[in-house]
C-alpha positions as CSV (number, residue, x, y, z in Angstrom):
1,M,-28.6,0.5,69.3
2,L,-28.8,-3.2,68.5
3,T,-30.2,-3.8,65.0
4,G,-30.7,-7.0,63.1
5,T,-33.1,-9.6,61.8
6,V,-34.2,-12.8,63.4
7,Q,-35.0,-15.5,60.8
8,W,-36.8,-18.7,61.8
9,T,-36.4,-21.9,59.8
10,A,-39.4,-23.4,58.0
11,Q,-39.6,-26.2,60.6
12,E,-43.2,-26.6,61.8
13,R,-43.0,-29.0,64.7
14,V,-40.6,-30.6,67.2
15,I,-42.0,-33.7,68.8
16,H,-40.1,-34.9,71.9
17,G,-40.4,-37.8,74.3
18,K,-42.8,-39.9,72.2
19,P,-41.7,-43.3,70.7
20,A,-40.2,-42.6,67.2
21,A,-42.4,-45.1,65.4
22,E,-45.6,-43.7,66.8
23,A,-44.6,-40.1,66.1
24,V,-43.5,-40.9,62.6
25,R,-46.9,-42.5,61.8
26,T,-48.7,-39.5,63.3
27,E,-46.6,-37.0,61.4
28,I,-46.7,-38.7,58.0
29,E,-50.5,-38.9,58.3
30,R,-50.7,-35.3,59.3
31,I,-48.5,-34.3,56.3
32,G,-50.6,-36.5,54.0
33,A,-47.6,-38.2,52.5
34,K,-48.3,-41.4,50.6
35,R,-44.9,-42.5,49.3
36,V,-42.1,-42.1,51.8
37,L,-38.5,-42.9,51.1
38,L,-36.5,-43.9,54.2
39,L,-32.9,-42.7,54.4
40,T,-30.4,-44.2,56.9
41,T,-27.0,-45.8,57.2
42,Q,-25.6,-49.4,57.0
43,S,-25.0,-49.3,60.8
44,L,-28.7,-48.8,61.5
45,T,-30.4,-50.5,58.6
46,N,-31.0,-53.8,60.3
47,G,-31.6,-52.5,63.8
48,R,-34.8,-52.3,65.9
49,L,-35.4,-48.6,65.3
50,I,-35.5,-49.0,61.5
51,R,-37.7,-52.1,61.8
52,D,-40.2,-50.2,64.0
53,V,-40.3,-47.1,61.8
54,T,-40.7,-49.2,58.7
55,S,-43.5,-51.1,60.3
56,A,-45.2,-47.9,61.4
57,L,-45.1,-46.6,57.8
58,G,-46.6,-49.7,56.4
59,D,-47.3,-49.5,52.7
60,R,-46.5,-45.8,52.7
61,C,-42.8,-46.8,52.8
62,V,-41.8,-47.2,49.1
63,G,-38.1,-47.8,49.6
64,K,-35.0,-47.5,51.7
65,F,-31.6,-45.9,50.9
66,D,-28.9,-46.9,53.4
67,A,-25.7,-46.0,51.6
68,I,-25.0,-42.7,53.4
69,R,-21.5,-42.6,54.9
70,A,-19.9,-40.2,57.4
71,H,-19.6,-36.6,56.2
72,S,-22.3,-37.0,53.6
73,P,-20.4,-37.5,50.3
74,R,-21.9,-35.9,47.2
75,E,-22.3,-39.3,45.6
76,A,-24.7,-40.4,48.3
77,V,-26.8,-37.3,47.8
78,I,-27.1,-37.9,44.0
79,A,-27.8,-41.7,44.4
80,G,-30.5,-41.0,47.1
81,A,-32.1,-38.4,44.9
82,E,-32.1,-40.8,41.9
83,L,-33.8,-43.5,44.0
84,A,-36.4,-40.9,45.3
85,R,-37.2,-40.1,41.6
86,G,-37.4,-43.8,40.7
87,V,-39.9,-44.7,43.4
88,E,-41.8,-41.4,43.0
89,A,-41.4,-40.5,46.6
90,D,-43.5,-37.6,47.9
91,H,-41.7,-37.3,51.3
92,L,-38.2,-38.2,52.7
93,L,-37.7,-39.6,56.2
94,A,-34.1,-39.4,57.6
95,V,-33.3,-41.7,60.5
96,G,-29.7,-41.3,61.7
97,G,-27.1,-38.8,62.7
98,G,-26.0,-35.6,61.2
99,S,-24.6,-37.1,58.0
100,V,-27.9,-38.8,57.2
101,T,-29.9,-35.6,57.9
102,D,-27.5,-33.4,55.9
103,A,-27.5,-35.7,53.0
104,T,-31.3,-35.9,53.0
105,K,-31.6,-32.1,53.1
106,T,-29.4,-31.8,50.1
107,M,-31.3,-34.5,48.3
108,L,-34.3,-32.3,48.5
109,L,-32.3,-29.5,46.9
110,A,-31.1,-31.8,44.1
111,L,-34.7,-32.9,43.5
112,W,-36.1,-29.4,43.4
113,R,-33.4,-28.2,41.0
114,G,-33.3,-31.3,38.8
115,I,-29.6,-32.1,39.7
116,R,-28.3,-35.5,38.6
117,D,-24.5,-35.3,38.9
118,V,-22.1,-34.3,41.6
119,E,-20.5,-31.3,39.7
120,A,-23.9,-29.8,39.1
121,L,-24.6,-30.2,42.8
122,S,-21.4,-28.5,43.8
123,A,-22.2,-25.6,41.5
124,L,-25.1,-24.7,43.9
125,A,-22.7,-24.1,46.7
126,P,-19.9,-21.7,45.5
127,K,-18.0,-20.4,48.5
128,R,-20.7,-21.9,50.8
129,G,-23.3,-19.7,49.2
130,A,-27.0,-20.1,49.7
131,A,-29.3,-21.6,47.1
132,P,-32.1,-19.1,46.3
133,L,-35.7,-19.7,47.2
134,T,-38.0,-19.9,44.2
135,S,-41.8,-19.7,44.1
136,L,-42.0,-23.4,43.1
137,D,-40.3,-24.8,46.1
138,S,-43.2,-24.4,48.5
139,D,-45.1,-27.0,46.5
140,R,-42.3,-29.5,46.5
141,M,-41.5,-32.4,48.9
142,R,-40.1,-31.9,52.4
143,M,-38.5,-34.2,54.9
144,T,-38.9,-35.4,58.5
145,A,-36.0,-36.3,60.7
146,V,-35.5,-38.8,63.5
147,P,-32.0,-38.2,65.0
148,T,-29.9,-40.9,66.6
149,T,-27.1,-38.7,67.7
150,L,-26.8,-35.2,69.3
151,S,-25.5,-33.4,66.2
152,A,-28.7,-31.2,66.1
153,A,-28.7,-31.2,62.3
154,E,-32.4,-31.9,62.4
155,F,-33.2,-28.3,63.4
156,G,-31.3,-26.4,60.7
157,S,-31.8,-25.3,57.1
158,N,-28.2,-25.8,56.2
159,A,-26.2,-28.9,55.3
160,G,-22.5,-29.9,55.0
161,I,-21.7,-32.2,52.1
162,T,-18.2,-33.6,51.3
163,D,-16.5,-33.4,47.9
164,V,-14.4,-36.6,48.5
165,Q,-12.1,-36.0,45.4
166,R,-11.1,-32.5,46.4
167,K,-11.4,-33.2,50.2
168,I,-13.4,-30.1,50.9
169,K,-16.7,-29.4,52.7
170,L,-19.5,-27.8,50.7
171,S,-22.2,-25.9,52.6
172,F,-25.8,-25.7,51.2
173,T,-28.6,-23.7,52.6
174,H,-32.2,-23.2,51.7
175,P,-35.1,-22.1,53.9
176,L,-37.1,-25.3,53.1
177,M,-34.2,-27.7,53.7
178,A,-35.1,-27.7,57.4
179,P,-37.1,-30.8,58.2
180,I,-40.8,-30.0,58.4
181,A,-40.8,-32.0,61.7
182,A,-38.0,-33.3,64.0
183,I,-38.9,-36.3,66.2
184,L,-36.8,-36.5,69.4
185,D,-37.1,-39.9,70.9
186,P,-34.2,-40.6,73.4
187,A,-34.8,-44.3,72.9
188,A,-33.7,-43.8,69.2
189,T,-30.2,-43.1,70.5
190,L,-29.7,-46.3,72.5
191,E,-28.1,-48.1,69.6
192,T,-25.6,-45.3,69.0
193,P,-22.1,-46.1,70.2
194,M,-21.2,-44.2,73.3
195,E,-18.2,-42.4,71.8
196,L,-20.4,-41.2,68.9
197,M,-23.2,-40.1,71.3
198,L,-20.9,-38.1,73.6
199,S,-18.8,-36.6,70.8
200,T,-21.8,-35.3,69.0
201,G,-22.9,-33.9,72.3
202,M,-19.7,-32.0,72.3
203,R,-20.6,-30.7,68.9
204,A,-23.7,-29.3,70.4
205,M,-21.6,-27.8,73.2
206,D,-19.4,-26.3,70.5
207,H,-22.5,-24.6,69.0
208,A,-23.5,-23.2,72.3
209,V,-20.1,-22.0,73.4
210,E,-19.2,-20.3,70.1
211,R,-22.6,-18.5,70.0
212,W,-22.1,-17.3,73.6
213,C,-18.5,-16.2,72.9
214,S,-19.3,-14.6,69.6
215,V,-18.0,-11.1,68.8
216,R,-21.5,-10.3,67.6
217,P,-23.8,-11.6,70.4
218,H,-27.6,-11.2,70.6
219,P,-29.8,-11.4,73.7
220,L,-31.9,-14.3,72.2
221,S,-28.8,-16.3,71.3
222,D,-27.2,-15.5,74.7
223,G,-30.1,-16.9,76.7
224,L,-30.5,-20.1,74.7
225,A,-26.7,-20.7,74.5
226,Q,-26.3,-20.4,78.3
227,Q,-29.2,-22.8,79.0
228,A,-27.8,-25.3,76.5
229,M,-24.3,-25.2,78.0
230,A,-25.8,-25.9,81.4
231,M,-27.9,-28.8,80.2
232,L,-25.1,-30.4,78.3
233,A,-22.6,-29.9,81.1
234,S,-24.8,-31.9,83.5
235,N,-26.4,-34.4,81.2
236,L,-23.5,-35.6,79.0
237,P,-21.7,-37.1,82.0
238,A,-25.0,-38.6,83.1
239,I,-25.4,-40.4,79.8
240,K,-21.9,-41.9,80.3
241,A,-22.6,-42.9,83.9
242,R,-26.2,-44.2,83.2
243,P,-26.4,-45.4,79.6
244,D,-29.9,-46.8,79.8
245,D,-31.4,-43.7,81.4
246,L,-33.5,-41.8,78.8
247,E,-33.9,-38.6,80.8
248,P,-30.4,-37.2,80.2
249,R,-30.5,-38.3,76.6
250,L,-33.7,-36.3,76.0
251,A,-32.2,-33.3,77.9
252,C,-29.2,-33.3,75.6
253,Q,-31.5,-33.6,72.6
254,L,-33.5,-30.5,73.8
255,A,-30.2,-28.7,74.5
256,G,-29.2,-29.3,70.9
257,W,-32.4,-27.7,69.8
258,L,-31.6,-24.6,71.9
259,T,-28.2,-24.3,70.2
260,Q,-29.8,-24.3,66.8
261,V,-32.5,-21.8,67.6
262,S,-29.8,-19.6,69.0
263,N,-28.6,-19.2,65.4
264,A,-31.8,-17.4,64.4
265,P,-30.4,-13.9,65.0
266,G,-27.5,-14.7,62.7
267,V,-24.8,-15.0,65.4
268,P,-21.8,-16.5,63.6
269,N,-19.9,-19.5,64.7
270,G,-16.2,-19.2,65.4
271,A,-12.9,-20.8,64.6
272,S,-13.7,-24.1,66.3
273,H,-16.4,-24.7,63.6
274,G,-14.1,-23.6,60.8
275,I,-11.3,-25.8,61.9
276,G,-13.8,-28.6,62.2
277,Y,-14.9,-28.2,58.5
278,I,-11.2,-28.7,57.5
279,L,-10.6,-31.6,59.8
280,G,-13.8,-33.3,58.7
281,G,-13.7,-32.5,54.9
282,Y,-10.0,-32.9,54.4
283,A,-8.8,-35.3,57.1
284,G,-12.0,-37.3,57.6
285,V,-12.3,-36.7,61.3
286,P,-15.8,-37.3,62.6
287,H,-17.7,-34.1,63.3
288,G,-18.1,-34.5,67.1
289,I,-14.5,-35.4,67.5
290,T,-13.5,-32.2,65.6
291,S,-15.2,-30.2,68.3
292,C,-13.4,-32.3,71.1
293,V,-10.0,-31.3,69.7
294,S,-10.7,-27.8,68.6
295,L,-13.0,-26.1,71.1
296,A,-10.7,-25.8,74.1
297,A,-7.8,-24.6,71.8
298,T,-10.1,-22.0,70.3
299,L,-11.1,-20.8,73.7
300,E,-7.4,-20.5,74.7
301,W,-6.6,-18.5,71.5
302,N,-9.5,-16.1,71.9
303,E,-9.1,-15.6,75.6
304,P,-7.4,-12.2,75.3
305,V,-10.5,-10.8,73.4
306,N,-13.5,-12.4,75.2
307,A,-12.2,-13.5,78.6
308,E,-15.3,-12.0,80.3
309,R,-17.7,-14.1,78.2
310,Q,-15.5,-17.2,78.6
311,R,-15.8,-17.0,82.4
312,A,-19.4,-18.1,82.1
313,V,-18.3,-21.2,80.2
314,A,-16.1,-22.3,83.1
315,E,-19.0,-21.7,85.5
316,K,-21.4,-23.8,83.4
317,L,-18.8,-26.6,83.5
318,G,-18.8,-26.4,87.3
319,R,-15.3,-24.8,87.4
320,P,-15.8,-21.1,88.4
321,G,-12.4,-19.3,88.5
322,A,-10.7,-21.9,86.3
323,R,-9.3,-21.0,82.9
324,P,-12.2,-21.8,80.5
325,C,-9.9,-23.7,78.1
326,D,-8.6,-25.9,80.9
327,A,-12.1,-26.5,82.2
328,M,-13.3,-27.5,78.7
329,R,-10.3,-29.9,78.1
330,D,-10.9,-31.5,81.5
331,F,-14.6,-31.9,80.7
332,V,-13.9,-33.5,77.4
333,R,-11.4,-35.9,79.0
334,S,-13.9,-36.8,81.7
335,L,-16.1,-38.1,78.9
336,G,-13.3,-40.3,77.6
337,L,-12.9,-38.3,74.4
338,P,-9.7,-36.9,72.7
339,T,-8.6,-33.3,73.2
340,R,-5.5,-33.0,70.9
341,L,-4.8,-33.7,67.3
342,G,-2.2,-36.2,68.3
343,D,-4.9,-38.2,70.1
344,I,-6.6,-38.8,66.8
345,G,-3.4,-39.6,64.8
346,I,-2.7,-36.2,63.3
347,G,0.9,-35.2,64.0
348,A,2.3,-31.6,64.1
349,D,3.9,-32.2,60.7
350,R,0.4,-32.1,59.1
351,I,-0.7,-28.8,60.6
352,P,0.8,-26.6,57.7
353,E,-1.0,-28.9,55.2
354,L,-4.3,-28.5,57.1
355,A,-3.9,-24.7,57.4
356,R,-3.5,-24.5,53.6
357,Q,-7.1,-25.8,53.2
358,Y,-8.5,-22.6,54.7
359,D,-10.3,-20.7,52.0
360,G,-10.5,-17.3,53.6
361,T,-14.2,-17.5,54.5
362,G,-16.1,-17.8,57.8
363,P,-16.4,-19.0,60.4
364,I,-12.7,-18.9,61.0
365,A,-12.7,-15.3,59.9
366,A,-15.4,-14.5,62.5
């Protein structure tokens, strides 16, 4: 008999297909926030999206923090939290990719817990442990997210933060770290470089494939993961072929949502994610690119134990009967993305060094 618990995040709303600025104004008014701090990156800070969102907020916008770099360094989390305290923010608005969203989630945790330095922050995530929920947290500030990539970080209650000095990834989780609202505007992704857009789409594909191929599957996760794989397989190439078409961009955003909801039954990720944590935290490889180089190899390694499940992956990629690992590599190549460590400048001589970074925990152990 299948036993288990399905746990939803504390996300209240997902708004899709509406212009970001309009949706932000509506959501901030609904929430009742009066002092909003905008979090973003240097690459977006002077663009049209940020200008439109800032204009929509009007005098509710009390500041902007745009010093969040790739992989969400601890230092950016602490600096952003300090600014939020200084301007007396009552809500955080993340506009950007997964690094911005994860950093903003963790700023909330730092604010709730009174954390003011990086070591105190790290202490909240021993062995990727979860920060406990306290009765006070429900009265504290939340965040809204406007994603500009396909990382799907805007749907989860977890965040990955990098300890730059030790070159490791720290994982934080808390029920209320999930954005209270996620605003999916495909036009918000138009300023995103094509490689970043497609590679983060492969990150979403990684979520879907590893949930479907898990050794501990669940019917809810299965259905969502299969639909997400199909949507990504047809719409990522469409984004590449028709960059100005908003429909495939929105379809991929919605597919990313499905991949994150598929995590509700607690179906674990697999080795591709674990390898990605090491490649990202230790070697500085962008998240989406880690999935490009690790997913097909993970499928190949695991084929002896889940070949039946993997057959569905090849079918979703339009390659029934092909080896799933080959179908996945060819799909990634068709998007113009790398498929091997050598493609991203990591030689075979570095593999033992990377392997030593594995700490014995999941998801590689899964």
